[in-house]
N, C-alpha and C positions, 0 to 999 in steps of 0.2 A: 801647912798644906791642908786644904779642906776638901780633899777628895772623898766623895761618897760612893762612887762606883769605880772599881779598878778591874782592868782586864790583865790577866797574867798569862803570857805565852811561855810554856815550859818546854825544856829540852833536857839533855843530859847535863850540860855544864853552863849553858848560856840561857838566861831568862830575860824576857822583855816585859816591862810594866807600862801600862797606859791608864791614866786616871783622869776623871772629870769631876767637876763640882756640881752643885745642885742646878746650876744654869746650863750645864752641858759644856762649859769651857774646859779645855785641857789644862790641867794643873800639874801633871807629872808625865814625863815620857822618858824612860831611861832603861838602860841595860844593867842587869845584875848578874854577878857570879853566883854559882850555886850556894856557896857558903854565906852569902850576904842576904839571901831571900828572907829568911825568918827574922833576921835583924832589922830589915827594912819594914816588915809588917808589924813587928813588935813596937816600933816607934810611931805607928799611926793610930788615930782614933778609929773606933768601930766603923767598918765600911762593908759594902757588898763587893765581894771578890769573885769574879768570873774566871773559870778555868775550863779550857776545852777538854772534854773527856777523852783522854788518850793514855798511853803508857806512863805510869807514875802519877797520874792525876789524883788517884784515890789517896795516895800517901800525902801529897801536898794539901789536898782538901782537909784531911784530918789535922795536919800540923797547923795550918793557918786558922782553921776553925777553933782550935784550942787557944789561940791568941785573942779570941773574942770577936772575930769577924764573921760575917754571914757569907758562906761560900756557896756558889752556884756552879755545879758541874754541868756543862752545856754540851749537847751532841754536836759532833763535827759538822753535820749537815746544816744545823741551825746557824752555826758560826759562819760558815762559808757564804751564806746569803748576805752577810754584812761586810765582806771584804770589798773595799771600794775599787781598787785598781790592781796593781801588781802585788804578787804574793811575796812578802818578806816578814821578818819577825815583828817589825814595828806595825805593819799593816794588820798582821794577825792579832796582835795585842789590842789594837784599836777596834777590830771587829768583835773580839771577845768582850770588850768593855761595852760596846753598843748592844750586843745580844744580852749581856747580863742585866741591862737596864730595861729589858722588854719582858713584861709579865707573861706574854703569850708564849714565850719559849719555855717548853717543859724541861725540867731539870733531870739529870741522871742522878739517882740516889747515891749519897755518900755511904759507903759500906764501913762497918766496924772492922777492926783488925781480925776478930774471930770469924766474921762472915767471909772476909777476904781469904783467910787461911782455908776455910772449908771449900771455897770455890777453887782454890789452888789445887786441892786434891782432885776435884772433878776435871780440871783442865790438864793437869799432868797426866791423869789417867787417859784422857782423850788423845794426848800426844803419843803415849806409849801404845795405845791400841792402833793408831795410824802407822806407827813404826812396825808393829807386828804384822799388820796387813801388807805393808811394803815388802817385808822380808819373806813372808809366805808366798807372795806373788812371784818374787824373784826365784825362790826355791822351785816353785811349780814350773816356771818358765825354763829354767836351766835343765831340770830333769826331763821335761817334755822333749827337749832336743835329742835326748837319747832313748826316747820311747817309753819313759817311766811316767805314768800318770796315776792320779788317784781321785776319788770323789771329792766334792766340795765339803767344807766343814772341818772341824777340829779332828775328826776321825781320819779324814783324808790326809791331814798334815802328819799325823802319827804314822800312817801307812807309808808316806813318802820317806820319813826318817828311817823306817825299818828297811826300806829298799835302797838305801844309799850304797850298800855293798853289792848291788845287782851287777852281774858281769858286764852288762851293756853299758855301765857307767865307768868311764876311764878313771884311773886313780887320781889324776889331777882334779877332775870334776868332783870326785868324791870328797877330796880335801876341802875344796871351795864350798860345796854344799853343806858339809859338816859344820863349817863356821856359821853358816846361816841358821842351821838347826840349833846350835848352841845359843845364838843370839835370841831366837824365838823362845827357847825355854827360859832364858834369863828374863826376858820381857814378861812372860806369863807369870813368873814368880813375883815380879814387881807389881804387876797389875793386881794380882790376888792380894798382895799386902796393902795396896792403896784401897781396895774395896773393903778390906777388913776395917781399916781406919774410918771409911765412910759409914759402914754399918755401926761402928762404935759411936760416931757423932750423931747418927740418925737415932739411935736408941736413947740418947739424952735430950732429944729435941721433940717435944709434944706436937708442935706444928708440923714438922716433917713427917711424923708418924700418921697424923690425920690425913695429910696429902697422899701418902703412900697407899691409903685404903681406897683411893679413887681408881677405878679401872684404867689401865694404860699409863699411870704415872710412875709407880715403882720407886726404888731407892734413888736412882740418879735423878729422875725428874723431880721428886720431892725435895731433894737437896738443892737443886738449881732454883726451884720456885721459892723455897723458903729463904734462901740466902741471896739470890741474885735479883729479886724483884721486891717492890714495896706496894702491894695491892691496896694498902690503906690510903695511898695518895689518890685513889680513883673513887669516884662516886658510885660506880656500878661495875658489874662484871663485864658489861659490854665495853665500857671504856678501857678496862684492864686488858681484855682480849685484843682490842684495837691497838693498844700500846705495844703488844707483842707481834704485831704485823699479821695477825690471823684474820684479816678482814679484806674485802675487795678494795683495790685501788680505785679512787674516784677521779674522773676527768669529765666533770659536768659543767655545763654552761647554758645560759638562756633558758633555764628552767627544765632542761632535758638532762636526765641522769644517765651517765655512762659509767658502768662498773667494769673493771678489768680483772686481772689476776690479783692475788693477794699482795698487799703493800710491802711485805717483807721489812717492815720497820721494827725497831726495838732489838732485843737480844736474840740473835740468830741461833744461839745454842739452846736457849729455852724453847724457842719456837720449833726447832728441829726435834727436841725431845718430845714435845707435845704431838707433833705430827707423827713421829715414830710410834708413840703410844697409841694414837688413834688408829694407825695402821694395824697394830697388834690386836686392838679390840675388834676391828672389823674382820680380821682373820679368824678370831674366836667365834664370831657370829656367823661365819660362812664355813662350817665344817665340811670335810670331804664326804663324798657319797658313802653312805653306810654308817657314818659316825653320828652319834646323838648330838643334838644342839647343846651348846654351852649353857651353863646356868646363867651366864650373863644375859642371855636372850630374854630371860623372864624379868629382868630389872627394868626400871623406868628408862635408864640410859640406853640399854640394849634395844628395847622396843622402839624408842625414838629413832635410833640408827637404822633399824630394819625397815621402818616405814619410809625413811629417806632413801634407803638403798633401792626400794621398789620403784622409785621414779627418777633417781638421779644417778649419774656415773659414779663409779667407785672412788675415783680421786677427788671428786667434788665433795662426796660424803666424808672422805678422810679429813679434808680441810675444815669442813663444817663441824666435825666431831672434835678436832683439835681446838676450835673456837669454843665449843661446849665445855671441854675439859678445863680450859682457862677460866671460864665463867664459874664453874663449880669450885675450882681452886680459890678464886677470889672470895666466894661465899664462905668456904671453909676457913680461910685465913682471917678474914675481916670480922666474921661473926663468932669465931671460936667454936663452931659446930663441927660435928663429925659427919662424914659422908654417909648417906643412907641410900641403899640400893632402890628403895621404893620412891625416892625423890623427895621425901619429907625430911626437913632438917632435924638432926638429932643432937643431943647435948654432947659436948666434948667429954671424952673419958678423963676421969680425975687422975 
């Protein structure tokens, strides 16, 4: 078999292979059991293997690449454009094979085991934070039905826990809400433990430390940018920011440019962290009445954001600042330089 491009549709236990030769003729089309996948690729000469970026794709990309093949992880949106008719495993594998042969389709980076483990810390923490929010909302809702309320924030949750024994709350409701409080405390302990592991990993990663020095990035954003993206694949910070979806969506024709809301392409987690960081920076630049301006206002980045705020809506500036942070992160990572508040590139710390 002389297949040079192979599309592999992966699942939990059933895998579909579609391969073509140099002329585009189909030379293999078959289904494989999970235990036979590596055996199949081990017996093939080096080929381009396309895999749709989905659950488990990173594992199979590393395993197949270790056998000497060139693996291309492809975004699901790019693969969908090549599905000819009905959706099934065979059609999906054929679409993946077609997309893998197209140089214009940008790949999803294959992550190392270490990077995947670091991202797992971030994503598990994200899940636990969501669960904590759900439990706190449930606790607030149940106690509000008995007239027990508290301010927002962590202090409010502590106040609610202290008021569980309020005479207005029946014994049955007290028992139910006590279970919620216990779960919240357990989740907080787990979240703190994960954050300690993230700080430990961050302390051993110079690139992550340089990113954390950028205003609005922080520990979580630095970890996500350092492990979840590959800025070296892009020729400029502008292209890097566009890959994260922090640019307007285009719908232009006939020489007329029409720009809409942001494209929201790329990693939504990284884009969300950049947007949240930009929001935090703008809040620092807009102190409450009577408070002195933040030191950030005297930096090149702060001055740029303030000039933009003077003529654009707050949310537009927030997205523009997120784009700016992505460009700065690209420069810091690709050039090995440290962030300088004055806007001048500085040497990375030894």
